[in-house]
KEMAR-969875 format. One line per 3 residues: their letters; for each residue x, y, z of C-alpha. Coordinates in steps of 0.001 Angstrom, whole numbers. Example, Ala and Ser with C-alpha at 12.3 -4.5 7.8 and 13.67 -1.06 7.14 Angstrom:
BEGIN
AS	12300 -4500 7800  13670 -1060 7140 $
END
This chain:
BEGIN
MGV	11873 -1501 -11052  10829 -5032 -11665  7784 -6921 -10256 $
ISW	9744 -8400 -7448  10861 -4982 -6383  7237 -3770 -6472 $
IVL	6197 -6635 -4380  9071 -6134 -1726  8151 -2388 -1711 $
GLV	4462 -3352 -1241  5132 -5712 1650  7034 -2946 3514 $
AGA	4596 -273 2625  1737 -2506 3871  3534 -2972 7171 $
IAK	3977 809 7417  368 1555 6536  -605 -1027 9185 $
LLL	1572 829 11810  -119 4228 10910  -3621 2439 11162 $
PGR	-3326 26 14019  -6193 -2248 15067  -7433 -5714 13891 $
DPG	-8175 -6164 10118  -10880 -8171 8522  -8414 -10526 6764 $
GLI	-5514 -10677 9186  -1843 -10512 8365  -1812 -12157 4979 $
ITT	-4747 -10028 3638  -3177 -6846 4981  21 -7748 3180 $
LIG	-1754 -8342 -59  -3339 -4924 490  53 -3476 700 $
VAG	1226 -5041 -2448  -1911 -3820 -4281  -1488 -403 -2602 $
AFV	1974 78 -4010  591 -418 -7569  -2445 1760 -6791 $
GGW	-251 4488 -5388  2050 4444 -8181  -819 4714 -10664 $
LSA	-2510 7449 -8710  808 9440 -8509  1404 9151 -12341 $
RFL	-2192 9724 -13272  -3440 12591 -11111  -267 14115 -9601 $
DRP	1598 14169 -12883  4489 12617 -10909  5373 9200 -12313 $
VAN	7264 7021 -9929  10939 6624 -10580  12516 3403 -11718 $
EFF	14544 3410 -8490  13799 1398 -5458  15136 4066 -2988 $
DLA	13189 7043 -4278  11231 8965 -1738  8344 9671 -4012 $
TWG	7989 5985 -4836  7894 5036 -1170  5372 7810 -400 $
AAI	3095 6678 -3265  3201 3098 -2180  2606 3866 1523 $
GGS	-270 6240 593  -1915 3616 -1691  -1553 945 971 $
FIL	-3069 3344 3543  -6117 4172 1231  -6676 458 445 $
LVG	-6498 -506 4106  -8951 2243 5042  -11275 1179 2279 $
CRL	-11229 -2485 3298  -11990 -1566 6919  -14908 543 5832 $
LFG	-16277 -2299 3488  -15626 -5285 5691  -15429 -3836 9181 $
NSR	-12336 -3390 11423  -12613 -6641 13579  -12734 -10268 13063 $
N	-15128 -12598 14749 $
END
C-alpha cells in the first residue's frame, strides 16, 4: 500500500473511531481527521511490533482496517485525556 492509501485508510478509520467515541473533540473535525491518519500509522506499527502481525499490503485486509481503527481510537482517547473533550 502506498502513502495515499494509508491516508485514505486513516481518514476512514478516524471517522469510524469518531463514531465509536462520540462527543466534541478539542481540535474539531480537521484535527480528528489528522488523528485518524496518524492512528492508522500507529495501529500498523503496534500490530507489527507487539502482536507479531504485520499489516498486509492490501487495502481491503480486515487486520489492516482493525489496526488502523484501533490506533485511531487510542490516539483519539489520548488526545481527549490530554486536552479535554470539549472546546470553549
